[in-house]
N, C-alpha and C positions, 0 to 999 in steps of 0.2 A: 222623529218615528219614522221610520221606512215604511212606505205605502206597497201594498204589492202589486206587480203589473196587473192589466187587464188580462181576464181569461181568455178573452179574444183579441186578434189582430185587431188593429183602428184599420178604417176603410184605406187611410192612405200607406200604412204598411202593406196593405194588400194590393195596393196600387204600384208601389215600390218593389215589392216581391215579382208580381207578373211584369210589370213595365207596361200594364195597360189602363187606361182610366175607363174605359167601357165594362160594365158587370159581366155581359155577355162573352168579352174576350177573357175577362178574367178567369170568368169558370171553365172557358175551353182549356184554357192555360193549365190550369189546375187540374182541370179532368185528363188532359194528356201527359200530366208530367206524373199522373199516379198519385197525387195527394187527395186525401180527404177534406170535405166540407160539404155543409151543407149550405142550402139559399134562406136568405131570411124572406119575411114575409115583403121585404121592400123589394125583392129581388138580386140583391147583393149576397156574393159568396160570404160564408162566414168561415175561416179558420182555428181553432185551437192553438193560444199561441205555445202551448207545451211541445204540441204536435209539429208545427213548424220550428222549432228549434230542432226535435229531433231529426226533422227530415233535411235541415241545414247542417247537420250532424255538430251542433253545439248545444243538444240537451244534457241532462245528466243521465246515467243508468239506472235510475232509480225505477226500482221494481222490475229490472230486467233480471233475470236469472242466466249464469253462464252456466255451462255443463262442467262439471266436477273432473281436474284434472289427474291424471293417477299419478301419484308419488313415486315415480321411478326410483329413487335413492333407496326406499324401503323395499322396493323388489331386489335391486341387486343385491343389499345386504343379504337378503332371503336365499341368494343362492351359494 
């Protein structure tokens, strides 16, 4: 049976993402990069996994609406 990945990035993943061990430096890196995160009770940044995947360009487009595209073929046939 396949288990779902954790909802949030693990502390090691945040460290790998930011390149910093210090929570303060991690928070600064995330803030300066425009990332959304919260600070846990232990003072460490918490980043949602799906958000991180989206920010890195590898998340799915689930829930994103793309603007409708005109049917140019139908428009040309109508002329």
